[in-house]
PDB file of N, CA, C, O and CB in Angstrom:
ATOM      1  N   MET A   1      67.123 141.246 103.005  1.00  0.00           N
ATOM      2  CA  MET A   1      68.058 140.448 103.795  1.00  0.00           C
ATOM      3  C   MET A   1      69.484 140.731 103.293  1.00  0.00           C
ATOM      4  O   MET A   1      69.737 140.906 102.101  1.00  0.00           O
ATOM      5  CB  MET A   1      67.716 138.911 103.699  1.00  0.00           C
ATOM      6  N   LYS A   2      70.391 140.764 104.271  1.00  0.00           N
ATOM      7  CA  LYS A   2      71.792 141.067 103.990  1.00  0.00           C
ATOM      8  C   LYS A   2      72.622 139.805 104.259  1.00  0.00           C
ATOM      9  O   LYS A   2      72.649 139.317 105.388  1.00  0.00           O
ATOM     10  CB  LYS A   2      72.298 142.275 104.862  1.00  0.00           C
ATOM     11  N   PRO A   3      73.306 139.268 103.220  1.00  0.00           N
ATOM     12  CA  PRO A   3      74.149 138.083 103.434  1.00  0.00           C
ATOM     13  C   PRO A   3      75.545 138.476 103.890  1.00  0.00           C
ATOM     14  O   PRO A   3      76.038 139.555 103.559  1.00  0.00           O
ATOM     15  CB  PRO A   3      74.237 137.247 102.152  1.00  0.00           C
ATOM     16  N   PHE A   4      76.183 137.586 104.659  1.00  0.00           N
ATOM     17  CA  PHE A   4      77.599 137.725 104.993  1.00  0.00           C
ATOM     18  C   PHE A   4      78.159 136.348 105.265  1.00  0.00           C
ATOM     19  O   PHE A   4      77.407 135.401 105.493  1.00  0.00           O
ATOM     20  CB  PHE A   4      77.811 138.665 106.217  1.00  0.00           C
ATOM     21  N   PHE A   5      79.458 136.232 105.244  1.00  0.00           N
ATOM     22  CA  PHE A   5      80.138 134.965 105.454  1.00  0.00           C
ATOM     23  C   PHE A   5      81.036 135.066 106.691  1.00  0.00           C
ATOM     24  O   PHE A   5      81.526 136.143 107.030  1.00  0.00           O
ATOM     25  CB  PHE A   5      80.963 134.570 104.202  1.00  0.00           C
ATOM     26  N   VAL A   6      81.244 133.915 107.363  1.00  0.00           N
ATOM     27  CA  VAL A   6      82.166 133.883 108.482  1.00  0.00           C
ATOM     28  C   VAL A   6      83.036 132.649 108.325  1.00  0.00           C
ATOM     29  O   VAL A   6      82.539 131.531 108.184  1.00  0.00           O
ATOM     30  CB  VAL A   6      81.410 133.881 109.849  1.00  0.00           C
ATOM     31  N   PHE A   7      84.351 132.872 108.352  1.00  0.00           N
ATOM     32  CA  PHE A   7      85.313 131.781 108.456  1.00  0.00           C
ATOM     33  C   PHE A   7      85.383 131.412 109.947  1.00  0.00           C
ATOM     34  O   PHE A   7      85.437 132.287 110.811  1.00  0.00           O
ATOM     35  CB  PHE A   7      86.747 132.193 107.872  1.00  0.00           C
ATOM     36  N   VAL A   8      85.381 130.104 110.231  1.00  0.00           N
ATOM     37  CA  VAL A   8      85.373 129.645 111.603  1.00  0.00           C
ATOM     38  C   VAL A   8      86.548 128.697 111.811  1.00  0.00           C
ATOM     39  O   VAL A   8      86.725 127.735 111.063  1.00  0.00           O
ATOM     40  CB  VAL A   8      84.030 128.955 111.951  1.00  0.00           C
ATOM     41  N   LYS A   9      87.351 128.981 112.838  1.00  0.00           N
ATOM     42  CA  LYS A   9      88.423 128.056 113.261  1.00  0.00           C
ATOM     43  C   LYS A   9      87.942 127.351 114.515  1.00  0.00           C
ATOM     44  O   LYS A   9      87.459 127.978 115.459  1.00  0.00           O
ATOM     45  CB  LYS A   9      89.794 128.814 113.523  1.00  0.00           C
ATOM     46  N   CYS A  10      88.085 126.020 114.505  1.00  0.00           N
ATOM     47  CA  CYS A  10      87.578 125.191 115.610  1.00  0.00           C
ATOM     48  C   CYS A  10      88.706 124.595 116.429  1.00  0.00           C
ATOM     49  O   CYS A  10      89.846 124.509 115.972  1.00  0.00           O
ATOM     50  CB  CYS A  10      86.691 124.075 115.073  1.00  0.00           C
ATOM     51  N   GLN A  11      88.373 124.182 117.652  1.00  0.00           N
ATOM     52  CA  GLN A  11      89.345 123.411 118.440  1.00  0.00           C
ATOM     53  C   GLN A  11      89.676 122.157 117.659  1.00  0.00           C
ATOM     54  O   GLN A  11      88.849 121.639 116.908  1.00  0.00           O
ATOM     55  CB  GLN A  11      88.791 123.057 119.872  1.00  0.00           C
ATOM     56  N   LEU A  12      90.889 121.675 117.843  1.00  0.00           N
ATOM     57  CA  LEU A  12      91.303 120.462 117.134  1.00  0.00           C
ATOM     58  C   LEU A  12      90.329 119.320 117.383  1.00  0.00           C
ATOM     59  O   LEU A  12      89.982 119.029 118.527  1.00  0.00           O
ATOM     60  CB  LEU A  12      92.713 120.048 117.561  1.00  0.00           C
ATOM     61  N   GLY A  13      89.899 118.686 116.326  1.00  0.00           N
ATOM     62  CA  GLY A  13      88.989 117.553 116.420  1.00  0.00           C
ATOM     63  C   GLY A  13      87.518 117.909 116.660  1.00  0.00           C
ATOM     64  O   GLY A  13      86.693 117.021 116.877  1.00  0.00           O
ATOM     65  N   LYS A  14      87.189 119.204 116.622  1.00  0.00           N
ATOM     66  CA  LYS A  14      85.807 119.626 116.940  1.00  0.00           C
ATOM     67  C   LYS A  14      85.054 120.181 115.735  1.00  0.00           C
ATOM     68  O   LYS A  14      83.932 120.663 115.890  1.00  0.00           O
ATOM     69  CB  LYS A  14      85.829 120.675 118.035  1.00  0.00           C
ATOM     70  N   SER A  15      85.625 120.128 114.567  1.00  0.00           N
ATOM     71  CA  SER A  15      84.986 120.751 113.377  1.00  0.00           C
ATOM     72  C   SER A  15      83.585 120.220 113.094  1.00  0.00           C
ATOM     73  O   SER A  15      82.665 120.985 112.805  1.00  0.00           O
ATOM     74  CB  SER A  15      85.851 120.528 112.147  1.00  0.00           C
ATOM     75  N   TYR A  16      83.436 118.911 113.179  1.00  0.00           N
ATOM     76  CA  TYR A  16      82.124 118.321 112.872  1.00  0.00           C
ATOM     77  C   TYR A  16      81.087 118.674 113.950  1.00  0.00           C
ATOM     78  O   TYR A  16      79.919 118.909 113.643  1.00  0.00           O
ATOM     79  CB  TYR A  16      82.246 116.785 112.742  1.00  0.00           C
ATOM     80  N   GLN A  17      81.525 118.707 115.201  1.00  0.00           N
ATOM     81  CA  GLN A  17      80.601 119.085 116.278  1.00  0.00           C
ATOM     82  C   GLN A  17      80.195 120.539 116.157  1.00  0.00           C
ATOM     83  O   GLN A  17      79.029 120.872 116.369  1.00  0.00           O
ATOM     84  CB  GLN A  17      81.235 118.835 117.649  1.00  0.00           C
ATOM     85  N   VAL A  18      81.131 121.409 115.821  1.00  0.00           N
ATOM     86  CA  VAL A  18      80.817 122.845 115.656  1.00  0.00           C
ATOM     87  C   VAL A  18      79.869 123.016 114.471  1.00  0.00           C
ATOM     88  O   VAL A  18      78.875 123.735 114.577  1.00  0.00           O
ATOM     89  CB  VAL A  18      82.126 123.693 115.440  1.00  0.00           C
ATOM     90  N   ALA A  19      80.164 122.364 113.342  1.00  0.00           N
ATOM     91  CA  ALA A  19      79.278 122.477 112.155  1.00  0.00           C
ATOM     92  C   ALA A  19      77.875 121.981 112.509  1.00  0.00           C
ATOM     93  O   ALA A  19      76.885 122.604 112.124  1.00  0.00           O
ATOM     94  CB  ALA A  19      79.854 121.658 110.941  1.00  0.00           C
ATOM     95  N   ALA A  20      77.782 120.900 113.215  1.00  0.00           N
ATOM     96  CA  ALA A  20      76.469 120.364 113.607  1.00  0.00           C
ATOM     97  C   ALA A  20      75.737 121.319 114.538  1.00  0.00           C
ATOM     98  O   ALA A  20      74.523 121.488 114.426  1.00  0.00           O
ATOM     99  CB  ALA A  20      76.627 118.999 114.285  1.00  0.00           C
ATOM    100  N   ALA A  21      76.458 121.934 115.444  1.00  0.00           N
ATOM    101  CA  ALA A  21      75.838 122.870 116.381  1.00  0.00           C
ATOM    102  C   ALA A  21      75.322 124.108 115.645  1.00  0.00           C
ATOM    103  O   ALA A  21      74.240 124.611 115.949  1.00  0.00           O
ATOM    104  CB  ALA A  21      76.842 123.280 117.476  1.00  0.00           C
ATOM    105  N   ILE A  22      76.087 124.586 114.695  1.00  0.00           N
ATOM    106  CA  ILE A  22      75.617 125.725 113.891  1.00  0.00           C
ATOM    107  C   ILE A  22      74.374 125.369 113.107  1.00  0.00           C
ATOM    108  O   ILE A  22      73.415 126.140 113.070  1.00  0.00           O
ATOM    109  CB  ILE A  22      76.709 126.195 112.936  1.00  0.00           C
ATOM    110  N   ALA A  23      74.386 124.188 112.469  1.00  0.00           N
ATOM    111  CA  ALA A  23      73.230 123.723 111.714  1.00  0.00           C
ATOM    112  C   ALA A  23      72.029 123.531 112.627  1.00  0.00           C
ATOM    113  O   ALA A  23      70.919 123.935 112.279  1.00  0.00           O
ATOM    114  CB  ALA A  23      73.554 122.418 110.988  1.00  0.00           C
ATOM    115  N   ASP A  24      72.233 122.919 113.792  1.00  0.00           N
ATOM    116  CA  ASP A  24      71.152 122.697 114.737  1.00  0.00           C
ATOM    117  C   ASP A  24      70.538 123.992 115.277  1.00  0.00           C
ATOM    118  O   ASP A  24      69.346 124.040 115.584  1.00  0.00           O
ATOM    119  CB  ASP A  24      71.654 121.867 115.878  1.00  0.00           C
ATOM    120  N   ALA A  25      71.344 125.021 115.389  1.00  0.00           N
ATOM    121  CA  ALA A  25      70.857 126.312 115.904  1.00  0.00           C
ATOM    122  C   ALA A  25      69.994 127.029 114.880  1.00  0.00           C
ATOM    123  O   ALA A  25      69.313 127.996 115.222  1.00  0.00           O
ATOM    124  CB  ALA A  25      72.032 127.207 116.303  1.00  0.00           C
ATOM    125  N   GLU A  26      70.007 126.574 113.624  1.00  0.00           N
ATOM    126  CA  GLU A  26      69.206 127.147 112.542  1.00  0.00           C
ATOM    127  C   GLU A  26      69.427 128.663 112.405  1.00  0.00           C
ATOM    128  O   GLU A  26      68.480 129.429 112.226  1.00  0.00           O
ATOM    129  CB  GLU A  26      67.721 126.856 112.783  1.00  0.00           C
ATOM    130  N   ILE A  27      70.721 129.077 112.494  1.00  0.00           N
ATOM    131  CA  ILE A  27      71.075 130.475 112.324  1.00  0.00           C
ATOM    132  C   ILE A  27      71.779 130.741 110.991  1.00  0.00           C
ATOM    133  O   ILE A  27      71.929 131.891 110.580  1.00  0.00           O
ATOM    134  CB  ILE A  27      71.956 130.921 113.467  1.00  0.00           C
ATOM    135  N   ALA A  28      72.206 129.671 110.321  1.00  0.00           N
ATOM    136  CA  ALA A  28      72.990 129.800 109.084  1.00  0.00           C
ATOM    137  C   ALA A  28      72.203 129.314 107.885  1.00  0.00           C
ATOM    138  O   ALA A  28      71.338 128.445 107.990  1.00  0.00           O
ATOM    139  CB  ALA A  28      74.301 129.020 109.193  1.00  0.00           C
ATOM    140  N   SER A  29      72.526 129.896 106.747  1.00  0.00           N
ATOM    141  CA  SER A  29      71.965 129.451 105.493  1.00  0.00           C
ATOM    142  C   SER A  29      72.707 128.215 104.979  1.00  0.00           C
ATOM    143  O   SER A  29      72.090 127.262 104.505  1.00  0.00           O
ATOM    144  CB  SER A  29      72.015 130.576 104.462  1.00  0.00           C
ATOM    145  N   GLU A  30      74.053 128.244 105.081  1.00  0.00           N
ATOM    146  CA  GLU A  30      74.870 127.151 104.555  1.00  0.00           C
ATOM    147  C   GLU A  30      76.104 127.023 105.450  1.00  0.00           C
ATOM    148  O   GLU A  30      76.602 128.021 105.971  1.00  0.00           O
ATOM    149  CB  GLU A  30      75.277 127.403 103.048  1.00  0.00           C
ATOM    150  N   VAL A  31      76.595 125.792 105.626  1.00  0.00           N
ATOM    151  CA  VAL A  31      77.813 125.523 106.401  1.00  0.00           C
ATOM    152  C   VAL A  31      78.650 124.580 105.568  1.00  0.00           C
ATOM    153  O   VAL A  31      78.179 123.522 105.149  1.00  0.00           O
ATOM    154  CB  VAL A  31      77.496 124.911 107.830  1.00  0.00           C
ATOM    155  N   TYR A  32      79.926 124.973 105.321  1.00  0.00           N
ATOM    156  CA  TYR A  32      80.841 124.124 104.538  1.00  0.00           C
ATOM    157  C   TYR A  32      82.121 123.883 105.285  1.00  0.00           C
ATOM    158  O   TYR A  32      82.635 124.780 105.953  1.00  0.00           O
ATOM    159  CB  TYR A  32      81.148 124.755 103.186  1.00  0.00           C
ATOM    160  N   SER A  33      82.643 122.680 105.179  1.00  0.00           N
ATOM    161  CA  SER A  33      83.965 122.359 105.656  1.00  0.00           C
ATOM    162  C   SER A  33      84.977 122.826 104.605  1.00  0.00           C
ATOM    163  O   SER A  33      84.769 122.632 103.407  1.00  0.00           O
ATOM    164  CB  SER A  33      84.102 120.835 105.948  1.00  0.00           C
ATOM    165  N   ILE A  34      86.079 123.444 105.064  1.00  0.00           N
ATOM    166  CA  ILE A  34      87.101 123.932 104.118  1.00  0.00           C
ATOM    167  C   ILE A  34      88.485 123.549 104.621  1.00  0.00           C
ATOM    168  O   ILE A  34      88.650 123.119 105.762  1.00  0.00           O
ATOM    169  CB  ILE A  34      87.002 125.478 103.930  1.00  0.00           C
ATOM    170  N   ALA A  35      89.468 123.710 103.759  1.00  0.00           N
ATOM    171  CA  ALA A  35      90.857 123.473 104.114  1.00  0.00           C
ATOM    172  C   ALA A  35      91.589 124.798 104.189  1.00  0.00           C
ATOM    173  O   ALA A  35      91.212 125.758 103.516  1.00  0.00           O
ATOM    174  CB  ALA A  35      91.535 122.533 103.102  1.00  0.00           C
ATOM    175  N   GLY A  36      92.630 124.857 105.000  1.00  0.00           N
ATOM    176  CA  GLY A  36      93.443 126.062 105.107  1.00  0.00           C
ATOM    177  C   GLY A  36      93.496 126.569 106.525  1.00  0.00           C
ATOM    178  O   GLY A  36      93.496 125.781 107.471  1.00  0.00           O
ATOM    179  N   ASP A  37      93.541 127.890 106.685  1.00  0.00           N
ATOM    180  CA  ASP A  37      93.672 128.468 108.009  1.00  0.00           C
ATOM    181  C   ASP A  37      92.419 128.338 108.874  1.00  0.00           C
ATOM    182  O   ASP A  37      92.497 128.405 110.101  1.00  0.00           O
ATOM    183  CB  ASP A  37      94.031 129.900 107.881  1.00  0.00           C
ATOM    184  N   PHE A  38      91.278 128.154 108.240  1.00  0.00           N
ATOM    185  CA  PHE A  38      90.009 128.000 108.956  1.00  0.00           C
ATOM    186  C   PHE A  38      89.407 126.645 108.610  1.00  0.00           C
ATOM    187  O   PHE A  38      89.777 126.028 107.612  1.00  0.00           O
ATOM    188  CB  PHE A  38      89.017 129.152 108.601  1.00  0.00           C
ATOM    189  N   ASP A  39      88.479 126.189 109.440  1.00  0.00           N
ATOM    190  CA  ASP A  39      87.887 124.856 109.262  1.00  0.00           C
ATOM    191  C   ASP A  39      86.531 124.878 108.577  1.00  0.00           C
ATOM    192  O   ASP A  39      86.160 123.911 107.911  1.00  0.00           O
ATOM    193  CB  ASP A  39      87.750 124.182 110.594  1.00  0.00           C
ATOM    194  N   LEU A  40      85.780 125.973 108.730  1.00  0.00           N
ATOM    195  CA  LEU A  40      84.454 126.079 108.174  1.00  0.00           C
ATOM    196  C   LEU A  40      84.263 127.435 107.548  1.00  0.00           C
ATOM    197  O   LEU A  40      84.900 128.405 107.959  1.00  0.00           O
ATOM    198  CB  LEU A  40      83.402 125.827 109.232  1.00  0.00           C
ATOM    199  N   ILE A  41      83.381 127.519 106.543  1.00  0.00           N
ATOM    200  CA  ILE A  41      82.868 128.784 106.061  1.00  0.00           C
ATOM    201  C   ILE A  41      81.357 128.687 106.174  1.00  0.00           C
ATOM    202  O   ILE A  41      80.751 127.693 105.773  1.00  0.00           O
ATOM    203  CB  ILE A  41      83.338 129.096 104.582  1.00  0.00           C
ATOM    204  N   VAL A  42      80.763 129.726 106.723  1.00  0.00           N
ATOM    205  CA  VAL A  42      79.330 129.710 107.015  1.00  0.00           C
ATOM    206  C   VAL A  42      78.688 130.944 106.396  1.00  0.00           C
ATOM    207  O   VAL A  42      79.203 132.053 106.536  1.00  0.00           O
ATOM    208  CB  VAL A  42      79.068 129.660 108.552  1.00  0.00           C
ATOM    209  N   LYS A  43      77.572 130.753 105.716  1.00  0.00           N
ATOM    210  CA  LYS A  43      76.832 131.850 105.125  1.00  0.00           C
ATOM    211  C   LYS A  43      75.627 132.160 105.989  1.00  0.00           C
ATOM    212  O   LYS A  43      74.856 131.269 106.346  1.00  0.00           O
ATOM    213  CB  LYS A  43      76.406 131.519 103.685  1.00  0.00           C
ATOM    214  N   PHE A  44      75.474 133.421 106.317  1.00  0.00           N
ATOM    215  CA  PHE A  44      74.356 133.892 107.122  1.00  0.00           C
ATOM    216  C   PHE A  44      73.564 134.967 106.373  1.00  0.00           C
ATOM    217  O   PHE A  44      74.066 135.604 105.447  1.00  0.00           O
ATOM    218  CB  PHE A  44      74.858 134.437 108.467  1.00  0.00           C
ATOM    219  N   TYR A  45      72.339 135.145 106.795  1.00  0.00           N
ATOM    220  CA  TYR A  45      71.510 136.269 106.329  1.00  0.00           C
ATOM    221  C   TYR A  45      70.934 136.951 107.579  1.00  0.00           C
ATOM    222  O   TYR A  45      70.479 136.295 108.516  1.00  0.00           O
ATOM    223  CB  TYR A  45      70.347 135.778 105.339  1.00  0.00           C
ATOM    224  N   VAL A  46      70.971 138.269 107.557  1.00  0.00           N
ATOM    225  CA  VAL A  46      70.324 139.041 108.623  1.00  0.00           C
ATOM    226  C   VAL A  46      69.469 140.102 107.961  1.00  0.00           C
ATOM    227  O   VAL A  46      69.634 140.398 106.778  1.00  0.00           O
ATOM    228  CB  VAL A  46      71.375 139.687 109.602  1.00  0.00           C
ATOM    229  N   GLU A  47      68.555 140.672 108.730  1.00  0.00           N
ATOM    230  CA  GLU A  47      67.752 141.776 108.226  1.00  0.00           C
ATOM    231  C   GLU A  47      68.655 142.926 107.818  1.00  0.00           C
ATOM    232  O   GLU A  47      69.732 143.101 108.388  1.00  0.00           O
ATOM    233  CB  GLU A  47      66.734 142.238 109.279  1.00  0.00           C
ATOM    234  N   ALA A  48      68.233 143.706 106.845  1.00  0.00           N
ATOM    235  CA  ALA A  48      69.046 144.781 106.306  1.00  0.00           C
ATOM    236  C   ALA A  48      69.538 145.774 107.348  1.00  0.00           C
ATOM    237  O   ALA A  48      70.627 146.330 107.202  1.00  0.00           O
ATOM    238  CB  ALA A  48      68.278 145.503 105.274  1.00  0.00           C
ATOM    239  N   ASP A  49      68.755 146.008 108.398  1.00  0.00           N
ATOM    240  CA  ASP A  49      69.152 146.966 109.424  1.00  0.00           C
ATOM    241  C   ASP A  49      69.827 146.302 110.637  1.00  0.00           C
ATOM    242  O   ASP A  49      70.121 146.987 111.616  1.00  0.00           O
ATOM    243  CB  ASP A  49      67.937 147.746 109.882  1.00  0.00           C
ATOM    244  N   ALA A  50      70.075 144.998 110.594  1.00  0.00           N
ATOM    245  CA  ALA A  50      70.672 144.285 111.704  1.00  0.00           C
ATOM    246  C   ALA A  50      72.177 144.576 111.794  1.00  0.00           C
ATOM    247  O   ALA A  50      72.829 144.862 110.790  1.00  0.00           O
ATOM    248  CB  ALA A  50      70.423 142.780 111.560  1.00  0.00           C
ATOM    249  N   ASP A  51      72.699 144.497 112.996  1.00  0.00           N
ATOM    250  CA  ASP A  51      74.121 144.694 113.256  1.00  0.00           C
ATOM    251  C   ASP A  51      74.807 143.317 113.169  1.00  0.00           C
ATOM    252  O   ASP A  51      74.549 142.431 113.983  1.00  0.00           O
ATOM    253  CB  ASP A  51      74.359 145.374 114.670  1.00  0.00           C
ATOM    254  N   ILE A  52      75.667 143.162 112.183  1.00  0.00           N
ATOM    255  CA  ILE A  52      76.365 141.871 111.963  1.00  0.00           C
ATOM    256  C   ILE A  52      77.244 141.517 113.156  1.00  0.00           C
ATOM    257  O   ILE A  52      77.310 140.352 113.549  1.00  0.00           O
ATOM    258  CB  ILE A  52      77.230 141.926 110.677  1.00  0.00           C
ATOM    259  N   GLY A  53      77.911 142.496 113.730  1.00  0.00           N
ATOM    260  CA  GLY A  53      78.789 142.232 114.870  1.00  0.00           C
ATOM    261  C   GLY A  53      78.039 141.674 116.049  1.00  0.00           C
ATOM    262  O   GLY A  53      78.497 140.721 116.680  1.00  0.00           O
ATOM    263  N   HIS A  54      76.884 142.250 116.363  1.00  0.00           N
ATOM    264  CA  HIS A  54      76.061 141.735 117.482  1.00  0.00           C
ATOM    265  C   HIS A  54      75.568 140.322 117.146  1.00  0.00           C
ATOM    266  O   HIS A  54      75.559 139.453 118.018  1.00  0.00           O
ATOM    267  CB  HIS A  54      74.838 142.690 117.769  1.00  0.00           C
ATOM    268  N   PHE A  55      75.165 140.083 115.910  1.00  0.00           N
ATOM    269  CA  PHE A  55      74.697 138.738 115.517  1.00  0.00           C
ATOM    270  C   PHE A  55      75.779 137.730 115.737  1.00  0.00           C
ATOM    271  O   PHE A  55      75.535 136.689 116.347  1.00  0.00           O
ATOM    272  CB  PHE A  55      74.250 138.706 114.052  1.00  0.00           C
ATOM    273  N   VAL A  56      77.000 138.008 115.251  1.00  0.00           N
ATOM    274  CA  VAL A  56      78.119 137.060 115.379  1.00  0.00           C
ATOM    275  C   VAL A  56      78.441 136.818 116.844  1.00  0.00           C
ATOM    276  O   VAL A  56      78.620 135.673 117.259  1.00  0.00           O
ATOM    277  CB  VAL A  56      79.371 137.582 114.640  1.00  0.00           C
ATOM    278  N   ASN A  57      78.514 137.878 117.624  1.00  0.00           N
ATOM    279  CA  ASN A  57      78.825 137.742 119.045  1.00  0.00           C
ATOM    280  C   ASN A  57      77.765 136.984 119.827  1.00  0.00           C
ATOM    281  O   ASN A  57      78.100 136.162 120.680  1.00  0.00           O
ATOM    282  CB  ASN A  57      79.009 139.093 119.650  1.00  0.00           C
ATOM    283  N   GLU A  58      76.497 137.245 119.554  1.00  0.00           N
ATOM    284  CA  GLU A  58      75.415 136.679 120.323  1.00  0.00           C
ATOM    285  C   GLU A  58      74.923 135.304 119.860  1.00  0.00           C
ATOM    286  O   GLU A  58      74.421 134.510 120.656  1.00  0.00           O
ATOM    287  CB  GLU A  58      74.298 137.614 120.307  1.00  0.00           C
ATOM    288  N   LYS A  59      75.076 135.038 118.558  1.00  0.00           N
ATOM    289  CA  LYS A  59      74.558 133.774 118.009  1.00  0.00           C
ATOM    290  C   LYS A  59      75.639 132.743 117.678  1.00  0.00           C
ATOM    291  O   LYS A  59      75.423 131.539 117.823  1.00  0.00           O
ATOM    292  CB  LYS A  59      73.765 134.060 116.768  1.00  0.00           C
ATOM    293  N   LEU A  60      76.834 133.237 117.220  1.00  0.00           N
ATOM    294  CA  LEU A  60      77.849 132.298 116.778  1.00  0.00           C
ATOM    295  C   LEU A  60      78.934 132.054 117.835  1.00  0.00           C
ATOM    296  O   LEU A  60      79.324 130.911 118.075  1.00  0.00           O
ATOM    297  CB  LEU A  60      78.480 132.800 115.506  1.00  0.00           C
ATOM    298  N   HIS A  61      79.404 133.101 118.447  1.00  0.00           N
ATOM    299  CA  HIS A  61      80.515 132.948 119.410  1.00  0.00           C
ATOM    300  C   HIS A  61      80.130 132.155 120.651  1.00  0.00           C
ATOM    301  O   HIS A  61      81.010 131.714 121.391  1.00  0.00           O
ATOM    302  CB  HIS A  61      81.020 134.309 119.833  1.00  0.00           C
ATOM    303  N   VAL A  62      78.861 131.968 120.892  1.00  0.00           N
ATOM    304  CA  VAL A  62      78.441 131.187 122.063  1.00  0.00           C
ATOM    305  C   VAL A  62      78.530 129.664 121.819  1.00  0.00           C
ATOM    306  O   VAL A  62      78.327 128.873 122.740  1.00  0.00           O
ATOM    307  CB  VAL A  62      77.005 131.566 122.446  1.00  0.00           C
ATOM    308  N   ILE A  63      78.830 129.272 120.591  1.00  0.00           N
ATOM    309  CA  ILE A  63      78.901 127.844 120.269  1.00  0.00           C
ATOM    310  C   ILE A  63      80.243 127.271 120.734  1.00  0.00           C
ATOM    311  O   ILE A  63      81.304 127.777 120.368  1.00  0.00           O
ATOM    312  CB  ILE A  63      78.709 127.614 118.742  1.00  0.00           C
ATOM    313  N   HIS A  64      80.182 126.220 121.537  1.00  0.00           N
ATOM    314  CA  HIS A  64      81.389 125.602 122.121  1.00  0.00           C
ATOM    315  C   HIS A  64      82.245 125.000 121.019  1.00  0.00           C
ATOM    316  O   HIS A  64      81.737 124.337 120.115  1.00  0.00           O
ATOM    317  CB  HIS A  64      81.009 124.510 123.164  1.00  0.00           C
ATOM    318  N   GLY A  65      83.541 125.236 121.103  1.00  0.00           N
ATOM    319  CA  GLY A  65      84.487 124.650 120.149  1.00  0.00           C
ATOM    320  C   GLY A  65      85.012 125.632 119.135  1.00  0.00           C
ATOM    321  O   GLY A  65      85.919 125.295 118.374  1.00  0.00           O
ATOM    322  N   ILE A  66      84.470 126.848 119.093  1.00  0.00           N
ATOM    323  CA  ILE A  66      84.965 127.858 118.164  1.00  0.00           C
ATOM    324  C   ILE A  66      86.095 128.612 118.874  1.00  0.00           C
ATOM    325  O   ILE A  66      85.936 129.075 120.003  1.00  0.00           O
ATOM    326  CB  ILE A  66      83.809 128.840 117.701  1.00  0.00           C
ATOM    327  N   VAL A  67      87.240 128.727 118.189  1.00  0.00           N
ATOM    328  CA  VAL A  67      88.378 129.437 118.783  1.00  0.00           C
ATOM    329  C   VAL A  67      88.685 130.758 118.079  1.00  0.00           C
ATOM    330  O   VAL A  67      89.346 131.624 118.651  1.00  0.00           O
ATOM    331  CB  VAL A  67      89.607 128.552 118.753  1.00  0.00           C
ATOM    332  N   ASP A  68      88.202 130.920 116.821  1.00  0.00           N
ATOM    333  CA  ASP A  68      88.473 132.168 116.089  1.00  0.00           C
ATOM    334  C   ASP A  68      87.471 132.256 114.948  1.00  0.00           C
ATOM    335  O   ASP A  68      86.989 131.248 114.432  1.00  0.00           O
ATOM    336  CB  ASP A  68      89.961 132.221 115.546  1.00  0.00           C
ATOM    337  N   THR A  69      87.170 133.512 114.567  1.00  0.00           N
ATOM    338  CA  THR A  69      86.307 133.750 113.397  1.00  0.00           C
ATOM    339  C   THR A  69      86.841 134.924 112.609  1.00  0.00           C
ATOM    340  O   THR A  69      87.585 135.756 113.129  1.00  0.00           O
ATOM    341  CB  THR A  69      84.838 134.011 113.823  1.00  0.00           C
ATOM    342  N   LYS A  70      86.458 134.979 111.369  1.00  0.00           N
ATOM    343  CA  LYS A  70      86.760 136.111 110.497  1.00  0.00           C
ATOM    344  C   LYS A  70      85.482 136.386 109.694  1.00  0.00           C
ATOM    345  O   LYS A  70      85.036 135.552 108.906  1.00  0.00           O
ATOM    346  CB  LYS A  70      88.014 135.813 109.545  1.00  0.00           C
ATOM    347  N   THR A  71      84.909 137.567 109.910  1.00  0.00           N
ATOM    348  CA  THR A  71      83.646 137.903 109.255  1.00  0.00           C
ATOM    349  C   THR A  71      83.895 138.670 107.956  1.00  0.00           C
ATOM    350  O   THR A  71      84.682 139.615 107.908  1.00  0.00           O
ATOM    351  CB  THR A  71      82.755 138.731 110.199  1.00  0.00           C
ATOM    352  N   ILE A  72      83.203 138.233 106.913  1.00  0.00           N
ATOM    353  CA  ILE A  72      83.317 138.844 105.591  1.00  0.00           C
ATOM    354  C   ILE A  72      81.953 139.440 105.213  1.00  0.00           C
ATOM    355  O   ILE A  72      81.051 138.710 104.800  1.00  0.00           O
ATOM    356  CB  ILE A  72      83.794 137.792 104.520  1.00  0.00           C
ATOM    357  N   PRO A  73      81.803 140.747 105.352  1.00  0.00           N
ATOM    358  CA  PRO A  73      80.514 141.361 104.937  1.00  0.00           C
ATOM    359  C   PRO A  73      80.421 141.379 103.405  1.00  0.00           C
ATOM    360  O   PRO A  73      81.438 141.365 102.712  1.00  0.00           O
ATOM    361  CB  PRO A  73      80.376 142.829 105.510  1.00  0.00           C
ATOM    362  N   THR A  74      79.226 141.408 102.906  1.00  0.00           N
ATOM    363  CA  THR A  74      79.003 141.523 101.453  1.00  0.00           C
ATOM    364  C   THR A  74      78.317 142.828 101.146  1.00  0.00           C
ATOM    365  O   THR A  74      77.669 143.426 102.004  1.00  0.00           O
ATOM    366  CB  THR A  74      78.163 140.341 100.918  1.00  0.00           C
ATOM    367  N   PHE A  75      78.470 143.270  99.887  1.00  0.00           N
ATOM    368  CA  PHE A  75      77.928 144.590  99.516  1.00  0.00           C
ATOM    369  C   PHE A  75      76.946 144.529  98.350  1.00  0.00           C
ATOM    370  O   PHE A  75      75.941 145.240  98.347  1.00  0.00           O
ATOM    371  CB  PHE A  75      79.060 145.529  99.162  1.00  0.00           C
ATOM    372  N   LYS A  76      77.230 143.690  97.367  1.00  0.00           N
ATOM    373  CA  LYS A  76      76.345 143.626  96.178  1.00  0.00           C
ATOM    374  C   LYS A  76      76.460 142.260  95.522  1.00  0.00           C
ATOM    375  O   LYS A  76      77.546 141.686  95.438  1.00  0.00           O
ATOM    376  CB  LYS A  76      76.702 144.748  95.148  1.00  0.00           C
ATOM    377  N   ALA A  77      75.322 141.744  95.057  1.00  0.00           N
ATOM    378  CA  ALA A  77      75.318 140.463  94.336  1.00  0.00           C
ATOM    379  C   ALA A  77      75.341 140.741  92.836  1.00  0.00           C
ATOM    380  O   ALA A  77      74.749 141.708  92.358  1.00  0.00           O
ATOM    381  CB  ALA A  77      74.067 139.597  94.720  1.00  0.00           C
ATOM    382  N   PHE A  78      76.022 139.889  92.122  1.00  0.00           N
ATOM    383  CA  PHE A  78      76.098 140.026  90.666  1.00  0.00           C
ATOM    384  C   PHE A  78      75.511 138.811  89.991  1.00  0.00           C
ATOM    385  O   PHE A  78      75.484 138.739  88.763  1.00  0.00           O
ATOM    386  CB  PHE A  78      77.543 140.234  90.210  1.00  0.00           C
TER     387      PHE A  78
END
């Protein structure tokens, strides 16, 4: 399995609804509320041969209330 993180910016006042929708979809390993330019950071796992871009577009971007994302791929765990 290949982990990656996504910063999620939500519509104003929608952070909790977006976080709940991500959790309810059972697509994420962990969902955290954060401060700064983004509202959430979400940890995902996909199969080693999976396309992260397709996953984000097809599974995450369809959730109502998301206005922007920033995907952070990972390469090695220490």
